[in-house]
C-alpha positions in Angstrom: 77.8 148.9 67.9 74.1 148.5 67.6 72.4 146.9 64.7 68.8 147.9 64.2 66.4 145.4 62.7 64.9 146.4 59.5 61.3 145.2 59.1 61.3 145.0 55.1 61.1 141.4 54.8 57.4 141.6 55.7 55.8 141.8 52.2 52.1 141.9 53.3 51.6 144.1 56.6 48.0 142.8 56.8 48.5 139.1 57.3 45.4 138.7 59.5 43.2 140.0 56.8 44.2 138.8 53.4 42.3 140.1 50.4 39.6 138.1 48.8 41.8 137.6 45.7 44.5 136.1 47.9 42.1 133.7 49.5 40.5 132.6 46.4 43.8 132.1 44.6 45.0 129.8 47.5 41.9 127.9 47.4 42.0 127.3 43.7 45.8 126.4 43.7 45.1 123.9 46.6 42.2 122.4 44.7 44.2 122.0 41.7 47.1 120.2 43.6 44.4 117.8 45.3 42.9 117.0 42.0 46.2 116.1 40.2 47.3 114.0 43.4 43.9 112.1 43.2 44.1 111.7 39.4 47.5 110.2 39.8 46.2 107.8 42.6 43.3 106.9 40.3 45.6 105.8 37.5 47.7 103.9 39.8 44.8 102.2 41.4 42.5 101.7 38.3 44.8 101.5 35.1 48.3 100.4 36.2 49.2 99.1 32.7 49.2 102.6 31.5 52.3 103.1 33.7 53.9 99.8 33.4 56.7 100.8 31.3 57.5 104.0 33.3 57.4 102.1 36.6 59.7 99.3 35.4 62.1 102.1 34.0 62.4 103.7 37.3 62.8 100.4 39.2 59.4 99.9 40.8 57.5 96.6 40.1 54.1 97.0 38.6 52.7 94.9 41.5 53.4 98.0 43.8 51.1 100.3 41.8 48.0 99.5 43.9 50.0 100.1 47.2 51.5 103.3 46.0 48.2 104.4 44.8 46.5 103.7 48.0 49.1 105.6 50.0 48.8 108.5 47.7 45.1 108.5 47.9 45.0 108.2 51.7 47.7 110.9 52.2 45.7 113.3 49.8 42.5 112.4 51.6 44.1 113.5 54.9 
């Protein structure tokens, strides 16, 4: 018994040359994610008192906000 592979899983047959709309959609979505992560890191670094109640509710001490913000900013920059 021979099973033939069906190549229907490839949704975009032209993967090497995506359309301009696909390229710009990917760039914009990537930029939005980076901006949100940097905003979160900025709040953790510059205004940790805004998150004090939420951090303590989740079990994180407020003193770690600078460390978490630095790690988040560094990983986003990389």
